[in-house]
C-alpha positions as CSV (number, residue, x, y, z in Angstrom):
1,M,9.4,-17.1,16.6
2,N,6.2,-18.2,14.9
3,A,5.0,-15.8,12.1
4,T,1.5,-15.5,13.9
5,I,3.3,-13.5,16.5
6,T,6.0,-11.8,14.7
7,L,4.0,-10.6,11.7
8,P,1.4,-8.6,13.7
9,L,4.1,-7.2,15.9
10,L,6.0,-6.1,12.9
11,G,2.9,-4.6,11.7
12,L,2.5,-2.3,14.6
13,I,6.2,-1.2,14.1
14,V,5.7,-0.7,10.3
15,G,2.5,1.2,11.0
16,S,4.4,3.6,13.3
17,W,6.9,4.2,10.5
18,L,4.1,4.6,7.9
19,G,2.7,7.5,10.0
20,V,5.9,9.3,9.7
21,V,5.9,8.8,5.9
22,V,2.4,9.9,5.5
23,R,3.0,13.0,7.5
24,R,6.4,14.0,6.2
25,W,6.5,12.9,2.6
26,P,3.9,15.4,1.3
27,L,5.9,18.2,2.9
28,G,9.2,17.2,1.6
29,R,10.5,16.6,5.1
30,A,13.3,14.0,5.9
31,I,12.0,10.5,6.7
32,A,14.8,8.1,7.2
33,W,17.2,10.0,9.4
34,A,15.1,12.5,11.1
35,R,14.2,11.9,14.8
36,S,10.5,11.8,15.8
37,Q,9.2,14.7,17.6
38,C,6.1,16.4,19.0
39,D,4.2,18.2,16.4
40,S,3.3,21.1,18.8
41,C,6.4,21.6,20.9
42,S,9.1,19.9,18.6
43,H,10.4,18.0,21.6
44,V,12.5,14.9,20.3
45,L,10.6,11.8,21.5
46,G,12.3,9.1,23.4
47,A,12.0,5.3,22.9
48,S,9.4,5.0,25.7
49,E,7.2,7.5,23.8
50,L,7.4,5.7,20.5
51,V,5.9,2.2,21.4
52,P,3.1,1.6,19.0
53,L,-0.4,2.0,20.7
54,L,0.9,1.6,24.2
55,S,2.6,5.0,24.5
56,F,-0.5,6.6,23.2
57,A,-2.7,4.9,25.8
58,V,-0.2,5.4,28.7
59,Q,0.1,9.3,27.8
60,R,-3.7,9.5,27.3
61,G,-3.2,10.9,23.9
62,R,-1.2,13.8,24.9
63,C,2.4,14.9,24.7
64,R,4.3,14.2,27.9
65,H,6.1,17.5,27.7
66,C,3.7,20.2,26.5
67,E,0.3,18.3,27.2
68,A,-0.8,19.0,23.6
69,R,-3.3,16.5,22.1
70,I,-1.5,13.9,19.8
71,G,-4.6,13.0,17.8
72,W,-5.9,9.7,16.6
73,F,-3.9,9.6,13.4
74,H,-0.9,7.5,14.6
75,P,-2.8,4.9,16.7
76,C,-5.2,4.5,13.6
77,I,-2.6,3.8,11.1
78,E,-0.8,1.5,13.5
79,L,-4.1,-0.5,14.0
80,A,-4.6,-0.4,10.3
81,A,-1.2,-2.0,9.7
82,L,-1.7,-4.4,12.2
83,C,-5.0,-5.4,10.6
84,V,-3.2,-5.8,7.3
85,A,-0.9,-8.4,9.0
86,V,-3.6,-10.3,10.6
87,V,-5.7,-10.5,7.5
88,A,-2.8,-11.6,5.4
89,L,-2.1,-14.4,8.0
90,L,-5.6,-15.6,8.1
91,V,-6.2,-15.7,4.3
92,D,-2.8,-17.1,3.5
93,G,-2.9,-19.8,6.1
94,G,-0.3,-18.7,8.7
95,N,3.6,-19.3,8.2
96,G,4.1,-19.4,4.4
97,P,6.1,-16.8,2.7
98,R,3.1,-15.5,0.9
99,A,1.7,-14.0,4.1
100,W,4.8,-12.0,4.5
101,I,4.8,-10.8,0.9
102,D,1.0,-9.9,1.0
103,A,1.4,-8.0,4.3
104,A,4.3,-6.0,2.8
105,L,2.1,-5.2,-0.2
106,G,-0.9,-4.3,2.0
107,W,1.4,-2.0,4.1
108,A,2.6,-0.3,0.8
109,L,-1.0,0.1,-0.4
110,L,-2.1,1.4,3.0
111,C,0.6,4.2,2.8
112,A,-0.2,5.1,-0.7
113,A,-4.0,5.2,0.0
114,W,-3.5,7.3,3.1
115,I,-1.4,9.9,1.2
116,D,-3.8,10.1,-1.7
117,A,-6.8,10.5,0.7
118,E,-5.1,13.5,2.3
119,N,-3.3,15.0,-0.6
120,C,-5.1,13.7,-3.7
121,R,-1.7,12.4,-4.9
122,L,-0.2,8.9,-5.2
123,P,3.6,9.0,-4.8
124,D,5.8,7.4,-7.5
125,V,8.2,6.3,-4.8
126,I,5.5,3.6,-3.8
127,T,3.6,2.9,-7.1
128,L,6.6,2.3,-9.3
129,P,8.4,0.0,-6.9
130,L,5.1,-1.9,-6.4
131,L,5.0,-2.4,-10.1
132,L,8.6,-3.9,-10.2
133,A,7.9,-6.0,-7.1
134,G,4.8,-7.4,-8.8
135,L,6.8,-8.5,-11.7
136,A,9.6,-9.9,-9.5
137,V,7.0,-11.9,-7.4
138,T,5.5,-13.2,-10.5
139,Y,8.7,-14.4,-11.9
140,L,9.7,-16.2,-8.7
141,D,6.2,-17.8,-8.5
142,D,5.9,-18.7,-12.1
143,P,8.3,-17.5,-14.7
144,T,6.0,-18.4,-17.6
145,A,3.4,-15.8,-16.4
146,L,5.8,-12.9,-16.4
147,Y,5.0,-11.9,-20.0
148,G,1.2,-11.9,-19.4
149,H,1.6,-9.8,-16.2
150,A,3.8,-7.3,-17.9
151,V,1.3,-7.0,-20.6
152,A,-1.4,-6.5,-18.0
153,A,0.6,-3.7,-16.4
154,A,1.0,-1.9,-19.7
155,L,-2.7,-2.3,-20.5
156,G,-3.7,-1.2,-17.1
157,Y,-1.6,2.0,-17.3
158,L,-2.6,2.8,-20.9
159,G,-6.3,2.1,-20.3
160,F,-6.5,4.5,-17.5
161,R,-4.6,7.1,-19.3
162,L,-6.9,6.8,-22.3
163,L,-10.0,7.0,-20.1
164,D,-8.5,10.2,-18.5
165,A,-7.9,11.7,-21.8
166,L,-11.4,11.0,-23.0
167,Y,-12.9,12.5,-19.8
168,R,-10.7,15.5,-20.2
169,L,-12.1,16.0,-23.7
170,A,-15.7,15.5,-22.6
171,R,-15.5,17.6,-19.3
172,G,-12.4,19.8,-19.6
173,R,-10.7,18.6,-16.5
174,D,-8.9,15.5,-15.3
175,G,-10.9,12.4,-14.2
176,L,-8.0,10.2,-13.2
177,G,-4.5,11.0,-12.0
178,Q,-1.4,9.5,-13.5
179,G,-0.8,8.0,-10.0
180,D,-4.1,6.1,-10.4
181,A,-2.8,4.7,-13.7
182,K,0.4,3.6,-12.2
183,L,-1.3,1.9,-9.2
184,L,-3.6,0.0,-11.8
185,A,-0.4,-0.9,-13.7
186,A,1.1,-2.3,-10.4
187,A,-2.1,-4.3,-9.9
188,G,-1.6,-5.7,-13.5
189,A,2.0,-6.7,-12.6
190,W,0.8,-8.6,-9.5
191,L,-2.4,-10.1,-10.6
192,G,-2.3,-10.5,-14.4
193,L,-4.9,-9.4,-17.0
194,A,-7.8,-11.4,-16.0
195,A,-8.0,-9.8,-12.6
196,L,-8.0,-6.2,-13.8
197,P,-11.8,-6.0,-14.6
198,W,-12.6,-7.1,-11.1
199,V,-10.1,-4.7,-9.6
200,I,-11.7,-1.8,-11.6
201,T,-15.2,-2.8,-10.8
202,G,-14.4,-3.2,-7.2
203,A,-12.6,0.1,-7.0
204,G,-15.5,1.8,-8.9
205,V,-18.1,0.6,-6.3
206,A,-15.9,1.4,-3.4
207,G,-15.3,4.9,-4.9
208,I,-19.1,5.5,-5.1
209,V,-19.5,4.4,-1.6
210,L,-16.6,6.7,-0.5
211,A,-18.0,9.7,-2.4
212,L,-21.5,9.2,-0.6
213,V,-19.8,8.8,2.7
214,L,-17.8,12.1,2.1
215,G,-20.9,13.8,0.7
216,R,-19.1,14.7,-2.6
217,R,-21.4,16.0,-5.3
218,G,-21.0,17.0,-8.9
219,D,-17.5,18.1,-9.8
220,Q,-16.1,17.7,-6.3
221,P,-13.0,15.4,-6.6
222,V,-12.8,12.0,-4.8
223,P,-9.4,10.5,-4.3
224,F,-9.4,7.2,-6.1
225,G,-6.4,5.7,-4.6
226,P,-8.0,4.3,-1.5
227,P,-10.8,2.3,-3.2
228,L,-8.3,1.2,-6.0
229,A,-5.8,0.0,-3.2
230,L,-8.5,-1.8,-1.4
231,A,-9.8,-3.5,-4.6
232,F,-6.1,-4.4,-5.5
233,F,-5.3,-5.9,-2.0
234,T,-8.6,-7.8,-2.0
235,A,-8.1,-9.3,-5.4
236,R,-4.6,-10.4,-4.4
237,L,-5.7,-12.1,-1.2
238,W,-8.8,-13.9,-2.6
239,G,-8.0,-14.3,-6.2
240,G,-4.3,-13.6,-7.0
């Protein structure tokens, strides 16, 4: 089957699974083996209740058993994962392996960004494998670029850690989390050193917009993972 069909369909399935990860990982709940269930009545959901988007529409956003509202989180993250797949296909030109790789990268960044947005924490279980995957993809694409991308990863991490240390000295509190530094390191592994200034600038602009949208002022924290993930993914698609 053509990738223009299979990749978006896979995006919906992945989005449904990402919803489980985003909700369960911060609570330390089982992800891989636990059955999906209603958050209100704990009824174990059947296959017909787990079809991405369709089940939500058919059930009118309510649990079939207790009539509790399901909420928009699950259809939203499923749509977001679908959009990642479609954008990767459009930018990368369809059936090439790069579209699959970029979609997988986008899904991982989507999951990390969503967790950070809700919990102000970027999980190592996503950022560190992303770093290694970036080096692996670089080696497969151009082995001679591996050293430069490894240096970019190291400098990205150390640069953000240094910036955070200076901010802590000046303001007495953290400015950037270790997860942000690890995510920038992953960006360096995927994109190389030349792209990092663009990623940082794009993330900074997106972060300011996010702070304005959220109405954050002064010392109120703003999760930097979502704007950094967006800048990372954008740089990979249009410049990496």
